[in-house]
MDAnalysis code that builds the backbone (N, CA, C; Angstrom):
import MDAnalysis as mda
import numpy as np

u = mda.Universe.empty(192, n_residues=64, atom_resindex=np.repeat(np.arange(64), 3), trajectory=True)
u.add_TopologyAttr("name", ["N", "CA", "C"] * 64)
u.add_TopologyAttr("resid", np.arange(1, 65))
u.add_TopologyAttr("resname", ["UNK", "UNK", "UNK", "UNK", "UNK", "UNK", "UNK", "UNK", "UNK", "UNK", "UNK", "UNK", "UNK", "UNK", "UNK", "UNK", "UNK", "UNK", "UNK", "UNK", "UNK", "UNK", "UNK", "UNK", "UNK", "UNK", "UNK", "UNK", "UNK", "UNK", "UNK", "UNK", "UNK", "UNK", "UNK", "UNK", "UNK", "UNK", "UNK", "UNK", "UNK", "UNK", "UNK", "UNK", "UNK", "UNK", "UNK", "UNK", "UNK", "UNK", "UNK", "UNK", "UNK", "UNK", "UNK", "UNK", "UNK", "UNK", "UNK", "UNK", "UNK", "UNK", "UNK", "UNK"])
u.atoms.positions = np.array([
    [7.932, 13.603, 3.177],
    [7.510, 12.520, 2.300],
    [8.404, 12.514, 1.067],
    [8.734, 11.349, 0.643],
    [9.677, 11.205, -0.455],
    [8.956, 10.644, -1.678],
    [9.559, 10.870, -2.836],
    [8.982, 10.362, -4.079],
    [9.064, 8.835, -4.125],
    [10.013, 8.268, -3.380],
    [10.140, 6.805, -3.346],
    [8.869, 6.136, -2.836],
    [8.190, 6.782, -1.898],
    [6.951, 6.213, -1.368],
    [5.905, 6.095, -2.471],
    [5.804, 7.103, -3.305],
    [4.840, 7.074, -4.416],
    [5.194, 5.954, -5.392],
    [6.477, 5.799, -5.681],
    [6.904, 4.730, -6.582],
    [6.649, 3.351, -5.984],
    [6.858, 3.202, -4.672],
    [6.591, 1.920, -4.022],
    [5.106, 1.578, -4.091],
    [4.260, 2.558, -3.821],
    [2.820, 2.317, -3.878],
    [2.388, 1.974, -5.303],
    [2.941, 2.681, -6.279],
    [2.608, 2.391, -7.676],
    [3.081, 0.988, -8.078],
    [4.265, 0.594, -7.632],
    [4.785, -0.738, -7.959],
    [3.908, -1.824, -7.335],
    [3.494, -1.619, -6.096],
    [2.613, -2.591, -5.457],
    [1.288, -2.672, -6.206],
    [0.764, -1.535, -6.628],
    [-0.481, -1.521, -7.381],
    [-0.372, -2.262, -8.695],
    [0.729, -2.074, -9.414],
    [0.928, -2.766, -10.692],
    [1.057, -4.268, -10.484],
    [1.833, -4.668, -9.485],
    [2.015, -6.102, -9.214],
    [0.700, -6.750, -8.817],
    [-0.053, -6.075, -7.953],
    [-1.339, -6.626, -7.514],
    [-2.307, -6.708, -8.686],
    [-2.317, -5.714, -9.557],
    [-3.220, -5.738, -10.708],
    [-2.888, -6.890, -11.651],
    [-1.604, -7.106, -11.890],
    [-1.199, -8.215, -12.773],
    [-1.567, -9.559, -12.144],
    [-1.250, -9.719, -10.862],
    [-1.602, -10.968, -10.189],
    [-3.105, -11.187, -10.174],
    [-3.848, -10.112, -9.959],
    [-5.300, -10.208, -9.947],
    [-5.828, -10.704, -11.297],
    [-5.333, -10.146, -12.376],
    [-5.784, -10.557, -13.706],
    [-5.396, -11.997, -14.013],
    [-4.196, -12.382, -13.638],
    [-3.755, -13.759, -13.883],
    [-4.625, -14.742, -13.111],
    [-4.904, -14.420, -11.847],
    [-5.713, -15.325, -11.042],
    [-7.157, -15.378, -11.526],
    [-7.708, -14.263, -11.962],
    [-9.078, -14.271, -12.471],
    [-9.158, -15.081, -13.756],
    [-8.173, -14.918, -14.642],
    [-8.179, -15.667, -15.913],
    [-8.058, -17.170, -15.679],
    [-7.384, -17.559, -14.588],
    [-7.242, -18.990, -14.318],
    [-8.401, -19.542, -13.494],
    [-9.393, -18.698, -13.197],
    [-10.578, -19.159, -12.498],
    [-10.453, -19.185, -10.991],
    [-9.535, -18.445, -10.443],
    [-9.336, -18.413, -8.989],
    [-9.717, -17.037, -8.448],
    [-11.002, -16.764, -8.452],
    [-11.482, -15.447, -8.043],
    [-11.236, -15.173, -6.568],
    [-11.320, -16.217, -5.727],
    [-11.114, -16.025, -4.294],
    [-9.682, -15.606, -3.995],
    [-8.723, -16.269, -4.646],
    [-7.323, -15.906, -4.443],
    [-7.038, -14.515, -4.999],
    [-7.706, -14.157, -6.086],
    [-7.524, -12.817, -6.649],
    [-8.000, -11.759, -5.665],
    [-9.137, -12.012, -5.030],
    [-9.655, -11.067, -4.046],
    [-8.722, -10.965, -2.843],
    [-8.191, -12.097, -2.396],
    [-7.264, -12.082, -1.260],
    [-5.977, -11.353, -1.607],
    [-5.503, -11.507, -2.843],
    [-4.309, -10.792, -3.277],
    [-4.561, -9.287, -3.279],
    [-5.728, -8.886, -3.756],
    [-6.070, -7.472, -3.770],
    [-6.154, -6.917, -2.351],
    [-6.772, -7.661, -1.456],
    [-6.867, -7.214, -0.067],
    [-5.505, -7.145, 0.600],
    [-4.641, -8.097, 0.315],
    [-3.299, -8.081, 0.890],
    [-2.515, -6.861, 0.397],
    [-2.635, -6.552, -0.885],
    [-1.967, -5.368, -1.421],
    [-2.492, -4.095, -0.790],
    [-3.795, -4.022, -0.595],
    [-4.402, -2.859, 0.035],
    [-3.924, -2.704, 1.468],
    [-3.839, -3.799, 2.196],
    [-3.379, -3.746, 3.584],
    [-1.926, -3.297, 3.658],
    [-1.091, -3.791, 2.767],
    [0.319, -3.390, 2.758],
    [0.452, -1.889, 2.501],
    [-0.287, -1.386, 1.523],
    [-0.220, 0.045, 1.206],
    [-0.758, 0.873, 2.370],
    [-1.849, 0.439, 2.981],
    [-2.392, 1.177, 4.114],
    [-1.421, 1.198, 5.290],
    [-0.714, 0.105, 5.513],
    [0.279, 0.087, 6.587],
    [1.417, 1.054, 6.293],
    [1.829, 1.145, 5.044],
    [2.871, 2.105, 4.671],
    [2.395, 3.533, 4.904],
    [1.154, 3.820, 4.555],
    [0.618, 5.165, 4.714],
    [0.447, 5.500, 6.193],
    [-0.012, 4.538, 7.002],
    [-0.164, 4.779, 8.438],
    [1.191, 5.082, 9.069],
    [2.229, 4.369, 8.644],
    [3.573, 4.637, 9.159],
    [4.013, 6.062, 8.815],
    [3.752, 6.503, 7.595],
    [4.138, 7.852, 7.196],
    [3.323, 8.912, 7.946],
    [2.046, 8.645, 8.194],
    [1.231, 9.587, 8.954],
    [1.730, 9.664, 10.394],
    [2.149, 8.534, 10.938],
    [2.726, 8.532, 12.284],
    [3.981, 9.398, 12.333],
    [4.822, 9.278, 11.325],
    [6.017, 10.126, 11.257],
    [5.639, 11.594, 11.138],
    [4.602, 11.897, 10.377],
    [4.143, 13.271, 10.234],
    [3.710, 13.842, 11.580],
    [2.929, 13.085, 12.343],
    [2.487, 13.558, 13.650],
    [3.666, 13.751, 14.604],
    [4.656, 12.880, 14.524],
    [5.842, 13.032, 15.361],
    [6.580, 14.317, 15.026],
    [6.712, 14.629, 13.757],
    [7.383, 15.857, 13.338],
    [6.582, 17.085, 13.786],
    [5.268, 17.024, 13.631],
    [4.425, 18.156, 14.040],
    [4.532, 18.375, 15.553],
    [4.545, 17.294, 16.314],
    [4.699, 17.417, 17.759],
    [6.034, 18.059, 18.126],
    [7.090, 17.646, 17.444],
    [8.403, 18.206, 17.768],
    [8.519, 19.658, 17.329],
    [7.863, 20.035, 16.248],
    [7.925, 21.415, 15.785],
    [7.210, 22.336, 16.761],
    [6.031, 21.925, 17.233],
    [5.248, 22.769, 18.114],
    [5.531, 22.499, 19.596],
    [6.407, 21.574, 19.896],
    [6.790, 21.298, 21.275],
    [5.666, 20.723, 22.127],
    [4.876, 19.867, 21.533],
    [3.760, 19.270, 22.275],
    [4.159, 17.982, 22.938],
])
């Protein structure tokens, strides 16, 4: 795992938080919720990909 992954997740979190606040202030709560969910899905997909890589490495180390 690299430090870049942490920075990417933090950047996505900051962008989603700013967009969420802007949309809430303009009275678009539904779009704010969808933006938050989209950000969460993107981060979860990144984490699932990294976990998949982890399992692949563990399999190759133990010869499974």
